[in-house]
N, C-alpha and C positions, 0 to 999 in steps of 0.2 A: 446518459447523464440525467440526473434527476432535475426536475424543474424547480426553480427558485420561486417562492411565493410572490415576489414582487415583479416577476416578469410575465409578459403575455406573449404567447407564441402564435403566430399567424401564418397562413399559407401565402404563396405568391399572389400578389394583387390585393389581398385583403387590407394590408396595412395602409395603403394609400388612401383608403376611404375612412380610416379610423380617425377620431378626433385627436389632435395633438395633445400631449400631456406635458407641455412646457411648464417648468417651474415658474412661480410668480417672479416677474421682473426680468425674465430672460428675453433675449432678442435674437433674431437670425444673424445679424451682423452688427458690429460696432460702427459708430459714426465714422464716415469716410470710406466704408466698404460698401460698394454697390452690388445689388443682385446682378449676377452674370459676370462680375469682374473676375478676371483670371488672377489668382493669387500666387500660383506657382506653375511653371512649365519647365520641363526638362526633356530634351530629345536625345540626350547623351551624345551630343556632338563634341568636337574638340573644344577644350577650354584652356585658359592660361593656368599654369600651376607649376609645381616643383617636379622637375625631372630627376629622379634619383640616380646618382652616379656610383653608389656603393660605399664600401668601407675604405676610408683613407688612413685610419690609424687604429691600431690594436695593440694589445700587450705584447711587447717583445724586448723589454729591458728587465734586468734582474730586480730592480727596485719596484717596478710597477705591479700593482695587483691586477686581477682580471677585470677591474672596473676603470675604464678611462672616461672621465666625467667632465661635464660643464665646460666645453671649449669657449675661450674668449680670445678675440683677435684684435690686433692693431694692423691696419692695412696701409702700406705705402707711406709710413711715417718713421722718422728717426733714423733714416739711412739703413743700409744693409738690405737683406732679403725683403721682397715685397710683402709677403705674408708672415706675420709673427703670431704664434698661437701658444697660449698657456692652457693647461688642462689639469684637472685634479685626478688623483688616484687614491682616495680614502685618506691617506696620511701624508701625501706629498702634493706638490705642484710641479709639473713638468713643463718643458718649453720645446717648441719645434718651429722650424722655418721652412718656407717654400716660395718658389717663384710663380707657380701656376695653381696652387691650391689642391693639387692632386698628389704630387710626389713630395714627401716631407722628410726633413732631416731632424731627428730628435737630439737634444743635448743628452749626453750619456748619463748624467746625474741629475737628480731633481734640483730645481732652483730654490725650492722652499721645503723645509722639513720641520717636524715638531721639535720645539726647543724651549718653549715658555709655558707657564701654567695655563694660559688661555687657550693653547692649542695642544694640550697634553694628550687628549684622546683621538682627535681627528683634525685634519687640516686639508681643505680643498676649496673648490668654487672660486677661482680667481676672477677678478675684474680689473682690467688694466687701462690706464689713460696715460698718454705721452704728452707732456707739456713743458716747454721751455727747457729742454735738455734733461728732464727728470722723468723717470718712469714711476708711476703711482699705481699701487695695487691694493685693493681691498680683497679680503678673503674670509672664509668661514673657519672658525675654530671652535672646538668643543673641549671644555676643561674636564678635570677629573670627576667633577660632580654632575656632568652631563649637561651643563649650561652651554647653549649655543650663542655665539656672538660674532659680530663683524670686526675684523682686525685690519690693520693698515701697515703697509711696508713701502719702501722706496728703493730705487736703484739708479745708477748712472748709465747702466747698460741693460737691455731687455733680458739678457741671460743672467744678470746679477753680477756681483753678489747683492742680495737684497737685505736691507736693514729693517728689522721689525720695530714698529712703534706702539704695538699693543692694541687694546680694545678701543674702538671708536663708536660702536653702536651696541647697545644691549637692551634687554627687555625691561620695560618700565610699566607695563600694563598686564593685568592677569590674562587677558585673551592672547597675549603674545607668547605665552607658555614657556618663558625662559628660552626662546629659540628664535634668534634673529639671524637670517642667512640669505643665500641667493642674492647677493648684492650686485647692483649695476651702477658703477661709478661713472660720472659724467661731468665734464667741465663746460659750463655755459659761458662762452667768450663774449656773448652779447650783454649778459648781466654781470659778468665777472663773478660768477657764483658757482661753487661746487654743489652738485645735486646727486642724490643717491636714491635709487628705488631698491627695495629689498622685501624679502618674505618674512612674515611673522606668523606664529602659531603652527600647530601640528594637527594633522588629521589623525586622531587616535586610532581609528580602525584601519588606516592605511600605513601603519608603521612609521609615522612621523613625517609624511609628505606635507608640502606647503598648503596653508589654508588661505592666507590673505597676502595682498601686496600693499606695501606702505611707501612713504616718501619722506625725505629729510633734506635739509640744506645746510651749507657751512661756507664760511669765508676761506677756511683752510681745510684741506682734506684730513689733516690730523685731528680736526675737531676744534672747538665743540660743534657737534651737529644738533640742529634744531628739528625735531620731528614735526611733521605737519599735523596741526590740531585736528584735522578731519580724518586722520587715519582710521581704518585702512582706506586707500583710494580705490581698491578693487576687492570685491568679495565674490565667493563662488555663487553660481546662479541658482542652485537648489531646485533645478527643474528637470533632472534626469538626463540632461545633455552632457556634452563632452567636458564641460567645466562645472559640473553640478556640485561636486564635493569639495574641490579645492582649486586654487589658482596660485601660481607661483612662477619661479624661474625667470624674472623679468630681465630683458636686455633692451637697452634704449639706444636709439639713434635719431638724429634730426632728419626731417623730411625736407624736400626742396622748397616747400612753401613756408618753412619756418616753424612747423609744428613738430610733433614727436611721434615716432613709431615705437611701439613696445612689442617685443616678442614675448610670449607667455607659454606656460605649460598648464594644461587643465587636467584635472582628475575627474573621471566620470562617476566612479564609485570607488571602492577600494583600489581597483585597477580598471582600465589602463589609463595612461596619460597620453596626450596628443598636443601638437603645437598650434598656436594661434597668433594672429596679428591684430593689434589694436592701434587706433590713431587718436591723438588728442591735440588741441590747440595749445594748451598750457602745461601739459605734463601732469596735471593734477586731476582733471575731470576726464574720465574714461567711460566708455559704454561697452559693456561686455554682453554679447549675444551669441547664440549658437552659430550664426553666420560668420563669426570671426575665426572659425576653424580654417586653417589652410595647410596643415601637414598631418594627415591621418596615419594610422598604422600601416606598415608594409605588409606584403602578402604573407599568409601563414606559411611557416617553414623557413622564412628568410630571416636575416639578422635584425629586422625592424618589427618583428611581429608581436612583441610583448609591451614595450613602452617606447614612446618618443619623448625624450627628455628635453633638456635646455637647448634652445636654438639661437644661433648668432649669425647675423646677415652682414655681408660686405658686398659692395659693388665692384666687380672686376671685369674689365673689357666690355663695359656697358651692360652687363647682366648681373642680377643679384645672385649671390652664392650663399647658401645657408650651410653652416657646419653645426652638427648636433650629435649628442650622444643618445644611443638607443640600448635597449635591454633585450636579451634573449636567453634561452636556457640550454644552449648547445655548446659544450656540456656545462652543467651548473649555471650559475648566474654570471653572465658576461655583459659588459658594456663596451661598445666600440664607438668611434667617432666617424660619422658619415658625412657625405657631401651631396647636396642637390642643387640644381641650377634652375632658375626661373625661365620658363619657356612658354611661348604661345602655342595654341592648338595641340594640346596633348590629349591622348585618348585615356582620360582618367575620370573617375567619379568626382564631380565638383564638390569640394569640401564645404563651400559656402551653402550648398543645398542639402548635403547628406553627410552623415557620419556612418562609417561602415562598422557595424557591431555584430555580435552574435546573440541577439535577443537579450534576455535578462541575465544570461551567463556572463562570466568574465571572458572577454574576447582574447583570442590568441592569434592576431593578425587579420588581414583583410581577406574577404571571401568573394570579391567581385572583380570582374574585368570588363572594360568598355571596348566594344568592337561593333562596327557596322550599325551604329545608332541604337545599341542596346547595352544595358548593364546586365551581365550574366553571372550568376553565382558559380563558384568554382567547385563546390562540393567538397571542400577541404576543412570544414568547420567541426568543432567539438559540440556545437549546439546549432541553433537556428542561424540563418544567414540573413541579415537585416540591413536595410538602408533606413536609418533613423533621420527623419526630416530635420533640417536646420532652419527652415524658413517659418517664422511664426505666423500663424493664420489667425487674424483678429476677427474671427467669425465663429458662431456656434454651428451654423448650418452651411454645408458645402457638399460638393460632389468631387470625388477623387476618381480619375479614370487613368487606365494604363493598358497597353497591350501586353499580355502575359502569355509566354510560350513555354510550357514544360518540355524538358529535353531528356529526362531521365528514363531509363528502361524500367526501373522498379516503380510500380504504381504509388507506393507510399512516398517516394521521393518527388512526386509531381505536386505535392501539397504546396500551394503558393497563394498568398493573400495580400490584399490591400489593407492598410491600417489607417484608421481615422480617429479623431479626437485623442490623439496620442500625446500624453503629458509626461508623466514619469515613465521610466523604462518598463514598468510592469503595469501600466494602466492605458488601455486603448480598446477600441472596437476593431474587429477585423472581418473581412469577407473575401471569399475566394473559391478556388477550385481544389478538388481532391483532399479536402480538409475533413477531419473526423470520419474518414472512410466514406465520405459522400461526394457526389459530383460537385455540389455547391454547398457552402455552409457559411453561417454568420455566427460570430462568437464575441465574447468580451473577456479581456484580461483585466481584472479589477484587484489591484494591490497584490498581484501575483497569483490570484485564483483564476484559473482558466475554465470558462463555462461555454458550452455550445448553446446558442440561442435558437438556432433553426438549421435544418439541413434537408436536402432532397437528393435523390438519385444515389448512384454508386460511384466511388472514386475510380473504378475500372472503366467508367465511361469517358474519362479524360484521357486523350490520346497524345502521346509524345509527339512533339513537332507541330501540333495544331494550335494556332494562335487564338487567344480569347481576348476580345475587346471588352474588358471589365470596367464597370462604372459602379462605384459604391457611393450611395446617396445617404447622407445623414441629415435629417430634418426634424428638429425637436427630438422626440423620443422614437421616431420612426426610422428604421434602417432598411435600405432596399438595395439589392444587388441586381445589376443588369449584365448580360453577356451578349455581345454583338447586337445591341440595341433592344434586346428582349428582356423583360423583367423575369427573373428566375427565382427570387426568394425575397421575402420581406418579413419584418418582425418589429414589434414595439418593445422597447426596453428603456427604463428611466435611469440606468446606473450612472452613466457619464454625461454630465452637462457642463463641460468647461467652456467659458466664454472665449478662451484663447487656447490653441493647441497646435500640434504638428501632425504630419502624416508620415507613413512609412510603407516600405515594400519588403516582403519577406518570403524567402524560401524556407519552409518550416522544418526541414530536416537538415542535418549537417552535411549529408551526402547528396542533397538534391541539386539538380542543374536546371535553372530557370532563367529565361531572358525577360527583362522588363524594358518597355520602350514607350515613347510618346506619352509621358506622364503630364497630367494637367490637373489643377485644382481650381474650381470656380465657386464663388460665393453664391448662395441661394437667397 
């Protein structure tokens, strides 16, 4: 690799004596962060999370398309079966019931079909509330001109017949893109007020996926609805994380303390999407961070490996059950409805700390398993296998340490690195083993341009099964790599000086098998 004129390459040990090249006004840590403070720790022990139970509903009726979408439930209300579930299928809304959430009985015919101008092109995304003997539904309709709006219907029974009342919410602002959808209808019995959260705007590069979440209120669900003046109440993070490009698919329920829980779907880039959970005291003020992720992609090759879409949670037998639709490509484009149950002490990657990705490529499923205190790559990826950090580090200078054990027979597949000052998906420093064909290497990914900054030894010196206690120190413009307490490589580079960032762990080939353990980040 050719040297860039702005970079200075130093051998091991030299950089520690070099004068720091901090930019004016930079500091090692923000106020409140102490030198030596541990900012992140992960021993990959058991954590609370969603235990996936698999597919509970798929296409099996003549009217259904291959896409079963956006499940909505009413639990233990209105008599009859305990679970009542409505779902979309492009042009229809279907209905199913269950006593245990696992075995479902579908109504043979759709309960809602296209029949008016406002749902001429498409009809799906139901949201249902039962109140005083009446079933209330908002749903998404697209007219012949391609305008997307929220419509309203009522029924005396959950299976219908449903009476349509037309459009109740439509676009009134340019940024809404004539696309109002993903509604979550809610009746607040404390305020005696109807509330609705919905998606507005389209991500042009992702084929019309949601961009913003908004809020409105009404005295009557048929309207008129008053949009919140401060809309949108949620915007994408624009930080390269799991909800960087778009945020949508809200589903709302009350929390025990009287607040609100919102289930959301986040889009990282054009793809993929994942599920998250947010909390609010008033339903209007929400904080979205990477640590709100709680349902990542399923394993590559499984039914949940391309998209996790809209999630809906109910509490059954003392445990939260989440129903959600997912996308895969076996064969073609398929969406099924899945079930997961919240459990303690699961051997999974903690989604509050990490998002499982495949580097800067579009992921196709998870590439990690947790076992015996390690997160190990599966070697099943089409690109790199990466844990992208979800804990925001409010410090410029820190050290990232981890035990790294390569397990692959092929030398090239032993390439494994620690990632620091990780901001966007394609901007970070990295340091590790068997990288660039060398025993140790330090490099920078800057806006997608990958450059080796320094290297030493041969990758063939890295032995499969041998643990490396790596420590990557970033201090000002000095980057230093240690292995088993010994400094092995150092370099000065001024490219990335973010005041806040994340870290990451990566097996740099799609077929590599690497174990990461005992991860820690400390401020300097």
